[in-house]
Every structure is written in C-alpha cells, then in structure tokens.
C-alpha positions in Angstrom: -58.7 24.1 33.3 -55.0 23.0 32.6 -54.1 22.2 28.9 -53.1 19.0 28.0 -49.4 19.8 26.6 -49.7 17.2 24.0 -53.3 17.7 23.1 -53.9 17.8 19.0 -55.1 21.2 18.1 -54.9 23.5 15.0 -53.0 26.4 16.6 -50.0 26.2 14.5 -46.8 27.6 15.6 -44.6 29.3 12.3 -41.4 27.1 11.8 -38.3 29.4 13.1 -36.1 30.4 10.4 -33.2 28.3 12.1 -35.0 25.1 10.8 -35.5 26.4 7.2 -32.7 24.5 5.2 -31.9 24.2 1.5 -33.1 20.8 0.0 -30.0 20.1 -2.4 -29.0 19.7 -5.7 -31.7 17.4 -7.4 -29.1 15.9 -9.7 -26.9 14.8 -6.6 -30.1 13.8 -4.6 -31.6 11.3 -7.7 -28.3 9.6 -7.8 -28.8 7.7 -4.5 -32.8 7.6 -5.0 -32.0 5.6 -8.1 -29.7 3.4 -6.5 -32.5 2.6 -3.8 -35.3 2.8 -5.7 -34.2 0.3 -8.5 -33.5 -2.2 -5.8 -36.8 -1.8 -4.1 -35.1 -1.1 -0.7 -35.4 1.5 2.0 -34.1 4.6 3.7 -35.2 6.1 7.1 -34.4 9.6 5.1 -37.4 9.3 2.8 -39.6 7.1 5.1 -39.3 9.4 8.0 -38.8 12.6 6.0 -35.7 13.7 7.7 -35.2 17.5 7.3 -31.4 16.5 6.7 -31.8 14.1 3.7 -31.0 16.9 1.0 -27.7 17.3 2.5 -26.9 13.3 3.0 -28.1 12.6 -0.4 -25.7 15.2 -2.1 -23.0 13.8 0.2 -23.8 10.1 -1.3 -25.1 9.1 2.2 -28.1 7.4 3.4 -29.6 5.4 6.7 -30.9 2.0 5.5 -34.3 1.1 6.8 -34.4 -2.6 7.0 -37.4 -5.2 6.9 -39.5 -3.0 4.9 -41.4 0.6 5.2 -44.4 -0.5 7.7 -44.1 -0.3 11.5 -45.6 -2.5 13.9 -46.1 0.3 16.2 -47.7 3.3 15.9 -45.5 6.0 17.7 -47.3 9.4 17.8 -44.2 11.5 16.5 -42.9 9.2 13.6 -43.8 9.4 10.0 -43.0 5.8 8.9 -46.1 3.6 7.8 -48.1 2.1 10.3 -51.5 0.8 10.8 -51.7 -2.3 8.8 -49.8 -5.4 8.3 -46.1 -5.5 7.5 -44.6 -6.7 4.2 -42.9 -10.4 4.2 -39.3 -10.1 4.2 -37.1 -9.6 0.9 -34.3 -12.7 1.0 -32.4 -10.4 -1.5 -32.7 -7.2 0.6 -29.0 -8.0 2.6 -27.6 -8.2 -0.2 -29.1 -5.2 -2.1 -28.2 -3.1 1.0 -24.4 -4.4 0.6 -24.3 -3.5 -3.2 -25.9 0.1 -2.7 -23.3 0.5 -0.1 -20.7 -0.4 -2.4 -21.8 1.8 -5.2 -22.4 5.0 -3.1 -18.7 4.2 -1.7 -19.6 4.8 1.9 -16.8 4.3 4.9 -19.7 4.6 7.6 -22.9 3.2 7.1 -26.3 3.3 9.4 -28.6 0.1 9.6 -32.1 0.9 11.2 -35.4 -0.7 10.8 -39.1 -0.6 11.7 -40.3 -2.4 14.9 -41.2 -6.0 13.5 -42.9 -7.5 16.6 -44.5 -9.9 14.4 -41.0 -11.7 13.8 -39.9 -14.2 16.0 -37.0 -13.0 16.9 -37.9 -9.0 16.0 -35.3 -9.1 13.2 -32.0 -9.5 15.3 -30.9 -12.2 12.8 -32.0 -9.6 9.8 -29.5 -7.0 11.0 -26.8 -9.9 11.5 -27.3 -11.1 7.8 -27.4 -7.6 6.6 -24.1 -6.6 8.6 -22.4 -9.9 7.3 -23.4 -8.8 3.5 -21.9 -5.5 4.0 -18.8 -6.8 5.5 -18.3 -9.4 2.4 -18.5 -6.9 -0.1 -17.3 -3.8 1.9 -14.5 -5.0 4.4 -13.5 -1.4 5.4 -17.0 -0.2 5.6 -18.0 0.4 9.5 -21.5 -0.1 10.3 -23.8 1.3 12.9 -27.2 -0.2 13.9 -29.8 1.8 15.1 -32.1 -0.9 16.7 -35.8 -0.7 18.4 -35.8 -2.7 21.7 -36.6 -5.8 20.3 -39.5 -6.1 22.8 -43.1 -7.5 22.0 -44.2 -10.0 19.4 -43.1 -13.8 20.3 -41.0 -13.1 23.4 -41.6 -16.7 24.4 -38.5 -18.4 22.9 -36.2 -15.5 22.4 -36.0 -13.2 25.2 -35.7 -9.5 24.4 -31.9 -9.6 26.0 -31.2 -12.2 23.6 -31.9 -10.5 20.4 -29.9 -7.9 21.4 -27.0 -10.1 22.3 -27.4 -11.7 18.7 -27.0 -8.4 17.1 -23.8 -7.2 19.2 -22.1 -10.5 18.8 -22.0 -9.2 14.9 -19.4 -6.7 16.3 -21.3 -3.2 15.1 -19.1 -0.4 15.1 -21.5 1.4 17.4 -24.9 0.6 18.9 -27.7 3.0 19.1 -31.0 2.8 20.8 -33.1 6.1 21.3 -34.6 6.9 24.2 -36.0 9.7 22.0 -37.9 11.7 24.9 -38.0 12.2 29.0 -39.5 9.7 31.3 -43.0 11.7 32.1 -43.8 11.7 28.1 -42.8 8.3 27.1 -46.2 7.2 26.9 -48.2 9.3 24.8 -44.6 9.8 22.3 -43.4 6.2 22.5 -46.4 4.0 22.0 -45.3 0.5 23.1 -42.2 1.6 24.5 -40.8 2.0 27.9 -38.2 4.4 29.3 -36.8 1.3 31.8 -36.9 -1.1 28.9 -34.6 1.3 26.5 -32.3 2.0 29.0 -31.8 -1.8 29.8 -31.2 -2.1 25.8 -28.0 0.0 26.2 -27.1 -1.5 29.4 -27.3 -5.3 28.2 -24.9 -4.2 25.3 -22.0 -2.9 27.5 -22.7 -6.3 29.4 -22.2 -8.2 26.5 -19.3 -6.4 24.9 -18.0 -3.4 27.5 -15.9 -2.1 24.4 -18.7 -1.6 22.4 -19.9 2.3 21.7 -23.5 2.9 22.9 -25.2 5.9 21.5 -28.9 7.3 21.9 -31.1 10.6 21.3 -33.9 12.9 22.3 -36.2 14.8 20.3 -37.0 18.2 22.0 -40.0 19.9 21.8 -42.8 17.9 23.5 -43.2 19.7 26.4 -40.0 18.8 28.4 -38.5 20.6 30.9 -34.4 21.4 30.7 -34.3 19.6 34.3 -36.3 16.7 32.5 -33.9 16.6 29.7 -30.7 16.6 32.1 -32.1 13.7 34.4 -32.5 11.8 31.4 -29.1 12.4 30.6 -27.8 11.1 33.9 -29.8 8.0 33.4 -28.2 7.5 30.1 -24.7 7.8 31.7 -25.7 5.4 34.3 -25.8 2.6 31.9 -22.5 3.8 30.4 -24.1 5.4 27.3 -21.2 6.9 25.3 -22.6 9.0 22.4 -25.6 11.4 22.2 -27.8 13.4 19.7 -30.1 16.1 20.9 -32.5 17.5 17.9 -35.4 19.4 17.5 -39.1 17.5 16.9 -40.6 18.5 13.7 -44.4 17.7 13.1 -44.7 15.3 10.3 -48.3 16.2 9.8 -51.5 17.0 11.6 -52.1 13.8 12.4 -48.8 13.8 14.5 -48.4 15.4 18.0 -47.9 19.2 17.9 -44.7 21.1 18.7 -45.0 22.4 21.8 -41.9 24.4 21.8 -38.7 25.2 19.3 -35.7 25.1 21.3 -33.1 28.1 20.2 -29.5 27.1 18.9 -28.4 28.7 22.1 -30.6 26.5 24.2 -29.0 23.3 22.3 -25.5 24.8 22.9 -26.0 24.8 26.5 -27.8 21.3 26.5 -24.8 19.9 24.7 -22.2 21.5 27.3 -24.0 19.9 30.0 -23.9 16.5 28.4 -20.1 17.1 27.5 -19.7 17.9 31.5 -21.3 14.7 32.3 -19.1 12.4 30.6 -20.6 11.7 26.9 -17.8 11.0 24.6 -19.2 12.5 21.8 -22.3 14.8 21.8 -24.2 16.5 18.8 -26.9 18.9 19.7 -28.5 21.4 17.6 -32.2 21.7 15.9 -31.7 19.6 13.0 -29.4 17.1 14.4 -30.6 13.9 14.0 -29.7 10.3 15.4 -27.8 9.3 12.2 -26.3 12.7 11.2 -22.8 12.8 10.2 -22.7 9.5 12.3 -19.4 8.5 10.6 -18.1 11.4 12.1 -17.8 10.5 15.9 
C-alpha cells in the first residue's frame, strides 16, 4: 500500500544541523517584545514562531501581524491561532503600529495579517489605514505588504480583485502573496486557498500597477519534487512575479503536517540558481529563509 506523503504519524526525523541557530541576546530581543506587548499588537515572528525571530529582534526589526492573532482559515502548516471567532478590530492598531515603527527606527517594514474572511473587504482597507499611519509618522519608511488572497467571506459586495486593487493604490513598496507550495499539494497544505486564485492575485497587482514589484514564496518539505518546484516558478514568472523566497518548512507541533524532506543548503542553492535563470530579479533561497527575512535588502 502506498503511503500518503502528508499522513500524520509519530515517526520524527531529527532536525538537521543547518536548521539550528542561536536565539540571539535576550536583552536585545526584549526591546522589540516590550514595544509590541505594551501596545497590544502582534507580529508574525511570534505568532508563527519564526526561526529567525531572534536575529530579527536583535536588529530591531519585525513583521507586524494586523487584525489580531486569530485566523479564519486553518492551513495545516501554520502556527497562527485558528478555530474560533477572530477578535474585533482595534481602532487604534494602525497608529500603534506606526508608533512602533518609529520607536524601532525601521527604514523598511512588512505588514501582514491573518485571513479575515469575516470582514466585508477581507481587511483591505485596514492595510490602507496602517500604511497611511506609518507614512504620516515615518515618511521615509518603505512598506511591504504580505496579504492573504482576499477571497472568501462576504464576497458579494466587494470582489477579490477590488480588495487587491484597494491595497495596491496605497502604493506599498512591494506586494507579496505566497503560493506556499506546489499545485499538487495546495489542498492539504493551504486549506481554503487555491493555486490559480493566488496566481490571479499577483497578476491583478501587475495589471493595476505594472511598476509595483511583486513577490511570492514557497515552503519546501511537504513532498514536492524538484520538477514541481520549477514548474511553480515558471507559473510565477508567467504572471510577472519579480521576487522569490524559498525556505524549509519546519513543523510547529505534532498537530501540524509532518516534514517529508529536509532540503539541503546545496539543493537550495541549486534552486536559487534556477530561479535566477528564469528571470526573478531578487531570489532568496535557503533552509532558514522566510518571506519577510531581510526583506528590506531587496
């Protein structure tokens, strides 16, 4: 009998040495944590248990998670809280985030969010409010957005394309939307999302503003093949996606999908070279790479 590559089991593969890293200095980390906690805002660094949060915090950088820490979807790879009703929006959150950006002295900030399919526009206007608040207090700071596909919920009045256009017109420095995995594995990995729908997001951004850089990322380790990865990269280039991140999926808990393979640093280097040959303008490919990692160095 053929084994299901995504079946949950208790056989745990040891984490290879190249995925282990120092958490960083506690005193430097606490500076960012204090700013975030005292304002009751959130970062994907903490909610998603990013393996790079020690390094990023020590450099006083963070990726802000908008609209609360609870997601309306239940992707099988993600550590973010889900399974119950999301929080009401905090009307002061855009200003709190803007103040945090100023206190941290960020020249480049990433704004992401949980999926909020319960909201009329999926949270598109909330991104705009936060962008404007940051621009008012920090006019020199560049802002990258990492959004959901803006599908679901009350689609009747405001279409998916209108939601995306709303964010694009706020003029972020880069628009990021992650495919996360190859086409074959979308259903078990990204519950509620679809491959073609995500490609549409990136295409609509370019249709609205051809000058805006677009970006996407994949987490490797769910059982994908090299050929499937290359085919995915080709699909991204077909919708003029400019920037790419490739990183290793790391299982947050036993309730999440098991890792099927730990790709080696050499394999990531090879995939990065392939991506470069396909025409991506910026490529970050490595086991510990995440979609917001060193984003300001593009």
